[in-house]
MARMAR-756840 format. One record per residue (C-alpha): x, y, z. Coordinates in steps of 0.1 Angstrom, whole numbers, padded with zeros to 4 digits, always signed. Layout:
% MARMAR-756840
XYZ ...
This chain:
% MARMAR-756840
+1185+0861+0916 +1163+0889+0906 +1181+0922+0909 +1153+0946+0901 +1127+0938+0928 +1100+0960+0913 +1094+0932+0888 +1084+0909+0916 +1051+0928+0920 +1020+0921+0899 +1000+0952+0904 +0967+0960+0886 +0966+0998+0887 +0931+1013+0883 +0937+1046+0865 +0909+1066+0880 +0905+1104+0879 +0898+1118+0914 +0883+1152+0921 +0905+1172+0945 +0883+1167+0975 +0886+1129+0972 +0923+1131+0978 +0919+1148+1011 +0889+1128+1026 +0894+1117+1062 +0900+1080+1068 +0870+1065+1085 +0868+1031+1101 +0837+1011+1109 +0830+0982+1132 +0809+0954+1117 +0783+0958+1145 +0769+0991+1156 +0772+0982+1193 +0807+0968+1190 +0831+0986+1213 +0865+0971+1204 +0883+0948+1180 +0911+0925+1192 +0939+0917+1167 +0967+0893+1175 +1001+0904+1164 +1036+0890+1160 +1065+0907+1178 +1097+0905+1158 +1128+0924+1169 +1104+0946+1190 +1083+0954+1160 +1045+0949+1159 +1034+0929+1128 +0997+0930+1121 +0975+0913+1094 +0961+0937+1069 +0940+0935+1037 +0940+0963+1011 +0910+0965+0987 +0901+0929+0993 +0936+0915+0989 +0949+0883+1006 +0962+0889+1041 +0994+0911+1041 +1018+0917+1070 +1024+0953+1080 +1045+0969+1107 +1026+0992+1130 +1044+1025+1131 +1035+1057+1151 +1064+1075+1135 +1048+1074+1100 +1021+1097+1087 +1012+1080+1054 +1013+1042+1051 +1037+1025+1027 +1034+0993+1007 +1070+0981+1004 +1068+0946+0989 +1044+0919+0977 +1051+0882+0972 +1059+0872+0937 +1027+0865+0918 +1004+0882+0942 +0982+0911+0931 +0966+0940+0947 +0940+0965+0933 +0951+1000+0940 +0938+1034+0929 +0967+1050+0911 +0971+1087+0916 +1004+1103+0909 +1042+1100+0913 +1058+1120+0941 +1092+1126+0957 +1093+1124+0995 +1118+1132+1022 +1127+1111+1052 +1156+1100+1074 +1188+1092+1056 +1215+1111+1037 +1206+1101+1001 +1184+1117+0975 +1146+1121+0977 +1127+1089+0971 +1103+1086+0942 +1071+1068+0950 +1035+1063+0937 +1009+1080+0959 +0975+1062+0958 +0943+1077+0971 +0910+1064+0984 +0918+1028+0992 +0900+1004+1016 +0918+0986+1044 +0907+0958+1067 +0922+0950+1101 +0904+0921+1116 +0867+0928+1110 +0872+0965+1111 +0871+0983+1077 +0885+1017+1068 +0877+1039+1038 +0898+1065+1020 +0932+1053+1030 +0961+1069+1012 +0994+1051+1009 +1028+1053+0991 +1038+1024+0969 +1075+1017+0965 +1085+1007+0931 +1117+0993+0946 +1118+0978+0980 +1147+0999+0995 +1140+0987+1030 +1142+0949+1023 +1124+0943+1056 +1116+0907+1048 +1152+0898+1044 +1162+0916+1076 +1134+0902+1098 +1133+0867+1083 +1096+0868+1074 +1074+0883+1047 +1068+0920+1053 +1045+0939+1029 +1045+0974+1043 +1042+0998+1072 +1010+1013+1084 +1010+1047+1102 +0988+1072+1119 +0954+1064+1104 +0948+1037+1130 +0958+1059+1159 +0937+1089+1148 +0905+1067+1145 +0907+1046+1177 +0920+1045+1212 +0948+1020+1205 +0958+0996+1232 +0990+0976+1226 +0993+0947+1250 +1029+0937+1244 +1028+0910+1270 +0999+0891+1254 +1007+0901+1218 +0973+0918+1213 +0964+0950+1195 +0930+0963+1208 +0912+0989+1188 +0887+1007+1211 +0858+1029+1199 +0868+1064+1209 +0834+1075+1221 +0829+1046+1245 +0864+1039+1259 +0868+1038+1297 +0900+1036+1316 +0891+1005+1338 +0904+0996+1372 +0930+0971+1360 +0950+1002+1348 +0957+1011+1385 +0995+1007+1381 +0995+1029+1351 +1012+1063+1345 +1000+1088+1320 +1017+1116+1300 +1004+1143+1278 +1010+1138+1241 +1018+1165+1216 +1004+1155+1182 +1021+1172+1153 +1017+1162+1117 +0997+1131+1129 +1027+1119+1150 +1029+1116+1188 +1056+1134+1209 +1064+1129+1246 +1087+1148+1270 +1107+1127+1294 +1138+1134+1317 +1171+1118+1307 +1203+1118+1328 +1235+1123+1308 +1270+1108+1315 +1278+1140+1334 +1247+1136+1356 +1228+1165+1340 +1190+1159+1339 +1175+1171+1307 +1138+1171+1296 +1139+1156+1262 +1111+1159+1236 +1109+1127+1216 +1089+1112+1188 +1072+1080+1200 +1082+1055+1173 +1068+1020+1175 +1085+1014+1141 +1120+1017+1156 +1134+0986+1173 +1159+1006+1192 +1155+1021+1227 +1164+1057+1223 +1177+1080+1195 +1192+1113+1207 +1200+1142+1184 +1231+1161+1195 +1225+1193+1175 +1194+1204+1194 +1191+1233+1218 +1196+1210+1247 +1232+1203+1234 +1234+1167+1247 +1270+1156+1244 +1282+1123+1230 +1294+1099+1257 +1330+1091+1258 +1324+1053+1253 +1308+1049+1219 +1313+1032+1185 +1304+1043+1150 +1278+1021+1133 +1252+1017+1107 +1220+1026+1126 +1194+1017+1101 +1177+1027+1068 +1154+1057+1062 +1133+1067+1032 +1164+1086+1019 +1191+1060+1025 +1213+1046+1052 +1215+1063+1086 +1249+1062+1103 +1260+1075+1137 +1272+1065+1172 +1259+1037+1194 +1264+1043+1231 +1242+1046+1262 +1224+1072+1283 +1229+1070+1320 +1192+1070+1329 +1157+1074+1315 +1131+1085+1340 +1097+1070+1331 +1067+1062+1353 +1086+1077+1383 +1112+1050+1379 +1148+1052+1367 +1158+1030+1338 +1196+1028+1340 +1222+1023+1313 +1198+1026+1283 +1212+1017+1249 +1211+1049+1228 +1218+1058+1192 +1232+1092+1182 +1225+1097+1144 +1247+1119+1122 +1235+1154+1117 +1234+1150+1079 +1211+1120+1082 +1184+1138+1101 +1186+1174+1089 +1160+1170+1061 +1135+1152+1084 +1139+1177+1112 +1129+1205+1088 +1094+1189+1087 +1094+1179+1124 +1082+1196+1155 +1102+1224+1170 +1123+1213+1199 +1124+1176+1191 +1155+1160+1206 +1152+1123+1196 +1129+1093+1195 +1115+1068+1220 +1116+1034+1203 +1101+0999+1208 +1130+0986+1229 +1115+1008+1256 +1079+1006+1246 +1077+0968+1247 +1085+0969+1284 +1050+0984+1290 +1014+0978+1279 +1005+1010+1262 +0973+1030+1254 +0975+1057+1228 +0946+1082+1231 +0951+1108+1203 +0917+1123+1208 +0926+1133+1244 +0963+1139+1237 +0973+1112+1262 +0995+1081+1265 +0990+1056+1293 +1017+1031+1302 +1018+1001+1326 +1050+0982+1332 +1049+0945+1322 +1071+0915+1327 +1098+0928+1304 +1102+0960+1323 +1134+0950+1342 +1151+0933+1313 +1186+0946+1308 +1194+0966+1277 +1215+0941+1258 +1222+0943+1221 +1240+0923+1194 +1275+0921+1208 +1289+0898+1181 +1295+0924+1154 +1278+0905+1127 +1246+0912+1108 +1227+0884+1092 +1201+0881+1064 +1177+0854+1053 +1176+0858+1015 +1149+0831+1010 +1121+0836+1035 +1108+0801+1030 +1142+0785+1037 +1163+0785+1069 +1194+0798+1051 +1213+0826+1069 +1241+0846+1054 +1265+0870+1071 +1259+0904+1053 +1281+0926+1074 +1310+0923+1099 +1319+0953+1121 +1356+0961+1121 +1374+0951+1153 +1343+0933+1167 +1345+0898+1183 +1333+0882+1151 +1359+0901+1130 +1387+0891+1153 +1376+0855+1150 +1378+0856+1112 +1341+0856+1103 +1336+0870+1068 +1308+0886+1047 +1292+0859+1026 +1297+0831+1052 +1266+0808+1056 +1257+0802+1092 +1253+0764+1097 +1253+0760+1135 +1251+0784+1165 +1262+0772+1199 +1260+0736+1186 +1224+0740+1174 +1216+0736+1137 +1203+0768+1122 +1177+0747+1103 +1158+0747+1135 +1162+0784+1143 +1144+0815+1131 +1163+0848+1124 +1150+0864+1156 +1161+0834+1176 +1196+0837+1162 +1198+0873+1171 +1185+0865+1205 +1216+0843+1211 +1239+0871+1200 +1222+0895+1225 +1228+0874+1256 +1250+0883+1286 +1285+0897+1280 +1314+0873+1280 +1293+0844+1268 +1313+0821+1245 +1296+0818+1211 +1305+0789+1188 +1297+0789+1151 +1300+0767+1121 +1300+0785+1088 +1301+0773+1053 +1327+0792+1031 +1333+0782+0995 +1320+0747+1002 +1343+0742+1033 +1328+0739+1068 +1347+0761+1093 +1345+0763+1131 +1348+0797+1148 +1346+0808+1184 +1345+0842+1202 +1331+0859+1233 +1304+0884+1233 +1319+0917+1245 +1301+0947+1259 +1320+0975+1243 +1296+1003+1251 
């Protein structure tokens, strides 16, 4: 196994000297035909995240997560042996979510990006010399980076979650057509190239609070709520402490619980799964954020709608789709799984939450998952495995795991503990 992942990348760095103005040029996208009004790009939806095909400076097709919560795009990882031409600029240290030290990256200026037949010029991105996110292992497919605000600032962006289509509309000619009649619209506040929305939430004590939230397509969760804001939203009584995810500056821990209701499109979404991150994990990020922000609206909510982002007119339009009434289930087993070799269906238990159903059944870190509910994992993808662990509470889950060469059978029930 290669421990230092930065040696997996073959990068040809073009050492160019840029005048100052070239580093701040606006990204401009062009359609291949002057009269073309839109570009339709099919995407994959993995764990609520939008994965789109991207090419940088004429590279082979790469897979990027589309993230409204990110200002500057990030190249996280390339397959071993692949190469990409980038314009080297300078090393920087950047802040983000997490409680660790600032992250050192390479900032590259003036690159070209292709999405479908649309080409953009003057793209800046960060290059990670060490893939701290390890998105490929967590999602079970090759992920090369995360692309941020440049797309949203240059197009009216329509995300059709139900049909898995990203539609880039020319801003000057976009029209809200009649099929949008079931839509609802909200004003967007754009700050530092990121979109914010204010929506009412109902707390455990039945207080209704208007919460300003970052709209974050790069978060697979439903809601994040900050408890140290001026709204002083209290932690619910029923909660559990968990690892919530990874940020640019390390792991993010906090409480997982629920909010009683989220009111959106004049309807009440009940019992919404909600994360409450620790204060020390978000304090640095909030210093750079918009005043009054109280949390994030993630893709577990967004994928229940077909969405239109219109940054030019500071507006978001949402239309409920077939996922709208789906319950807010989550991984109730207590295990986290990784796929260390993306080309092979090998799944390893990487974490077991204390006192969880899996922990009580004796599942251990390092166990290899062989069957799940009598189905061989050779035939399953990582998202399909997690889907089984998110099903209805009290469902009996049967596993076979390989431990030190011995096949072991385990059984437990999925328990809704929050």
